[in-house]
N, C-alpha and C positions, 0 to 999 in steps of 0.2 A: 624545606620550603622550596616553592618558587622562586628564580632569580627576580621576578617582579617585586615577591616581596621580600628577598634581600636586598634590593634596592631601596625600596620604600624604608627598610628599617636602617640603613646607613643615612638616609636624607632624615630620617627622623631625629639622628643624634646628631647630624651636622647645621641643619638650620631651623630656625632665623640665625641661629646662633652655637656654637658649640656645646654641647651637652643638656641636660636636662633640669638643672637647678642653678638658681643664683641667689644672691643677699639682698634683701630689702628694708629701706629704714624703716623705721617706725615710730619716729620722732621729726620734729622738723629740725630742718638743717639750714637754713635760709637767711637768717641775720647775724650780724655780730654775735648778739646777745646768744641763740642759738648754739651757736659754736663755742662759745664761751663755756656755757653749762652743761654741752656735750663733750668737750675736751677740756684743755686747761681752762680758768684753774676750777671750774666748777666740778669736774669729776673726782676731785680731793677728796669730795663730801662723802658721796658714797663707799670710795676707798676707806676711808677713817671708820665708817659703819659697819663693813665687812670686817675690816681688821679687829673691831671691837665684838662682833657676834657673825661668825662665818655663815650662818642662817641668811643674813641679810642678803647675800647674793640672791637668793631667790627672790628677793623684793626688788634691789635695784640691777639688777641683769637677767640677761634671757635663758640665765642655766636653768629653771624651773619646766620651761617648754623645749629645751633643747636634747637631740639625742643623737648620738652618734653612731654611723653605722662602720663598722670597723674589720676588715678582712686583713686576711694574708695572701689570698689568691690562693689557694692549697686545693681546693675543690669547688671551682668555678660552675655553677648550675651542674649539666649534665657532661660539661666540657675536662675535668679536670683540672690538675694542677699547672695552668699558664702563669701565674706569678700575679705579684700586687697589682701591677698597673694593670694589666689586662682585666682584673677585675672590676676598676672602676665604673664603667659603664652600669654594672649589675648593680654597684652599691650606689649610684646617683639614682637610679631605678628605687632602690628601696627609700631613701629619703625622698624621692618625689610621692610616692604610696602615703609615706607617714603624712607630709602635708595635706595631699590630695582628700585622704580619708578622715583623719584624726586632728587635724590643726596644727601638727607637731612640725616643729623647726627642725630639720636635719640635714647634718653633713657627712659625707662618706670620709673615709681616713683609710687611707691603704699603707700598710705597715711592711718593709722588706725586711724580716727579721730573719737572725739565722739559726735559731732556736724557738721551740714553745716559750722556754723562759725568756728570752729577748723579746718575743710578743709580748708575755704576759709583763713584762717590767717597761715596757712604751706604752701600753693601754694604760696601767695602773698609775704613770706618771703624769697623766693628761686627763685622769678622769674627772678631777674637780673640775673641769670646764663645763660639764655635761648634769643634765637631770637623769641619764640614762643612757645604757650602750647594749646596742644592739649588736651581737659579734654573728658573721654572715660566712658563709663558704669558706670554712676551716675544716680540712679532713680528720678524719677518726684514723685514730687515736687519739691523738695530740688535741682534738676540741675539747675532747673531757678533763683533762687536765686545765686546758685553757681555761674553761669558763667556772671550774670548781675553784681555782687559784683566784682569780678575779672576783669572784663573789665573797670571798672570805678577804680580799684585802679592799674591796672598795662598799663605800656606805651609800650606793647609789644603786638601783635595777639594774644586772647585767643579764643580758637573756641571749642564749642562740637559738636563733628561731629556727634552724634549720633541725635543730632537735625538737624545742618545744613547742614551735609555730606549728609544724606538721603532726604533732603530736593532739595538740588540741583541737584543732579540725579535723583529723582521724578519729579521734575518740568522741566527738560529739556526731558524727555522722556513724560511728557502729552502735553506739546508744540505740540510735533513732532506728536503724535497720535491724538491730536485734529486736526490738519491741513489735515491728511490722512483722518478722519472721515466728513472734511469739517465744522466743528464746530468752534467755538469760544471762547473764555476763559472766556468772560466777559458776555458770556449768557450761558453757562451749568449750569447744576445742579450737585453738586457733595454731594457724602454720603460717609464719612470718618469714618470707623469703626476703633475705638481707639483714645484715648483722653490723651494719652502719649508726652512726650517730643518729637518724631520723630513725631506724627501725628499733635500737634501745629505747629511746624516749618514749614511742608509741606504744611500744610492752610495757615498760614504767608504769606508763599512768595511766592504762588499761587494769593494770595489776592494783595500783592506788584506787582504782574504781571498783574494785570487785571480781577482775578477771583470778583466777588461778595459776601461779606460775607453773604448776606440774601438770597445767593442760595447755600451756604454751612451747610450741616447737619451733624454733628459729633455728633457720638454715645459713650458713655462710656458703663461701666458695669450696669447701670441702664436706659440705652436707649438713645433716643435722649435729647442733650444738649438745654434745650428750657430756654427762660425769665420767665417762672413760677416756676422754682426750686431754691432752697433756700440752696443748698448742693453744689454748685460750688464753685473753686477755683477762684483765680483770671484770670490763664492762661485759664481754659474753660468759664468762662465768658464771653470772646471775642466772641465766638462763638454761644453765646446764640441767637436763632431766637423764634422771635413769630413767633408759629407754633402750630398746633394741632398734628402731627406727635409726634407720641412716642416710636414707634419700627422701627426695620429695614425692616422690611414687608413694613412699613406704608411709609419710607423714600425712599425706593429703587424704589417704583413705578414711574415709567418714568422719572428715574436718566439716566441723559446721563455720569457719571463718579462714579466709585466705588474705593477706596482708603481704601486699609486694613493694617492696622500696630495695630493688635490684637492678634490670634491666631490661630491654624490649623483648618481649616473646617468648620467656622463659618459663610461662605456662600454659601448659599445653591442653587443649580441650579433653583428651582423654583423662586427664588429672582433674581436671574440674567436675566431668561426669562422675568419678568417685567419690565426690561430696555428701555430705549428707543433704536430707530433703531442705529445699529453700536455702543454699547456699549464700555467702557474704562474700563478695570479693572486692577487694580496694587494691586496684592496679593500678599504682602513682606512680611507677616510673615517666619519666618525662622527657622529649616531647612523646616517645613509643613506649605504650604501656606493656605490662608482661603478658597481658592478655587483650584483644581488641571488643571493646563492646560489642560490637554486632557479630563478633565468632564465638563469644561468650553465651549471648543471648540464643545465639543458633542452636548450641548446644544444651542449654538448662533455659525451659522457660521459666522456670520457679527464681534464677539468680535475680539477687539485689546486687546492684553494681556501681563502682565508684570507680574514678579516674583523676589524674591530677588536671586534666586538659579541660580547658573552656567550651569545645567544641562539642562535648557530652554531657548527659546529666550529670549530678552528683559530684561536683567539680572538689577537690580537696586543694582550696588553695590558703594558702598563709596568709593572705590579704584579708578575710574573714578575721582573724585574730590580732595579728601583731601590733598593728597602729591603734585598735581598741585597749588593748591588754597594758600599752605604754601609758595611753591617755588616762586608765583609770588609776596606774601606778603614779604617774605623774601628779592626778591631781590630789590625789592624800598624800606627797611627798612619801612614798614608801620607800623603806630600803633596801628592798629587794621584791624579787617575785617568786611566790614560792608555791607550795604545792596547792594550798586551798585557794591560790588564786587562779592558777590554773584549773582547777576543776571548776571553778565558779564561772572562767568564761566557758568551758566544754558545756556546762549545761544551762547558761545563758544562748550559745549557740544551737543547741537542739532543741532549747522551747522553743525558738525563734523559727524554725522550720515547721511549727506545728499550727503556728499563727496563719491567719489567712495574708495570702499574699496581696501586696498594694498595687495599684494598677500602673503606677511609674515601672515596676520592674517586671508585671506582664509586656509593658511597651517597649522595655528595651531588650527584651527576649522575644519580641514577635509573637508572643502567646496571647491565647485566648484566656486559658487558666491553667492556675497550677495549684496542687493542692498535696498535704503531706502525703507521702506514698514511697512506693519501691524507686519513682523516677525522680523524688524530691525529699531526701534526707538530710540536705545542706542548705543553708540559706543562700543564696545569690551575692554573689560580691556588691551588685548597685543596691541592693536594699539598705538603704537608710537608716533604719532602726538598728543596724547593727552599732552604729554611734554610740546611742542611748544604752542601749541592753548589754553589751559585753563589758564597755565602762564602766558602766554602773555595778554590776556584778563583781566586777575585780577591784572596784574603789573599796565596795562594802566588805571585800573578804579580807583586801587588808587590814582594815580596819578590825574587823572582828580577829583576826589573827594577829594584831599586835604589832605589825610592821609597818602601820602608817605612822605619820608623823602630824599630820593632821586631819579634820574633820571633813564629812563630806561637803566640797563648796556650796554656797547659796544657791548656786544657778544650776546645780543637779536637780533632777535628770537631764541631760543633756539633750538635745534636740538635733542640730546641724551643726557642721562646721562652720557653716556662713553664721550662726546666730553664737557660736562661741568668739570668733575671730571680732565679733562688735564689741565684747566684753571688754 
């Protein structure tokens, strides 16, 4: 980043007032009567109603539209373990995105916990406040235990976006890329460079949707994860295959798909050259991908390419998923975000990329035209149709899979955040 951009980023966070979010009032608080209703003595009435039936908290408080973004700062973006306080700008940013894209009120909570169990206990004890919890920037392998235990202990959706948000958007793009390439998910050979939280979630979701585990070759810092290794965590052991392949050079020979969730410039042109015809490359390391698109296209004219960056086509961007996934889950009061809901989000995203692109999206990206194909396999974040399409699919999947406590609201299908906030 240039010095000018760095200063602009700091100024953005400092002015006109520090931070990116604030609290707003939703009811009048001007007269003596307003204050008597808002606090004492009027507040006693909803207190009694909630004590009588806890579900009344959704009726008389903001709980039903409130999501906590919670982190311990142990894996902040690509910056590493810088601690909970340093993670606050990121968590505020996530709260901003919830509000901007899905009309969801969100607060950030940074937890200074000495152990995963301490973090779990802290979050579980405050979970009653919220309608959902978005876990963020928690390092592997602790993130797996933290999410799994919190899902068991909480009766509201708990979602680690670094895992599942990335997986959902990746899977949507992958389905479309395979369709363009004329290949089938249950037949392709997939190489995944990286074995952290996002990589594990991506591969698990692809398996749930039809990929064969025996066709997936995952690599960590020590090479291919194979059945002969005795140093594997339970999360990595799931992907241990019976194979003689040991290095990325070995695994990539003849592979159909490369998914990178590792680090910059780790995938070489000569390795791309060894892949099968019409290779699919998702180089998602940020800000610098495993291989830059210009180099990839110069190496293979038939490559279908995605990255995590907004300045290249086919951005794998979590904002395509998490705001609308939570919107759908909250609106039917789901107790969790399950596999059916994730797969529904994948299919909604994939299908939206095949629809005609509206003019406002073309204008935002200064394009004359954009249509489904190698340069457009994932919807753009500015596409307002995401709000309705993904939220509706997730809400319906929650109902169909039995985790919803409410039917679809009368105002579904959703059209825009502005319309939602007017209701």
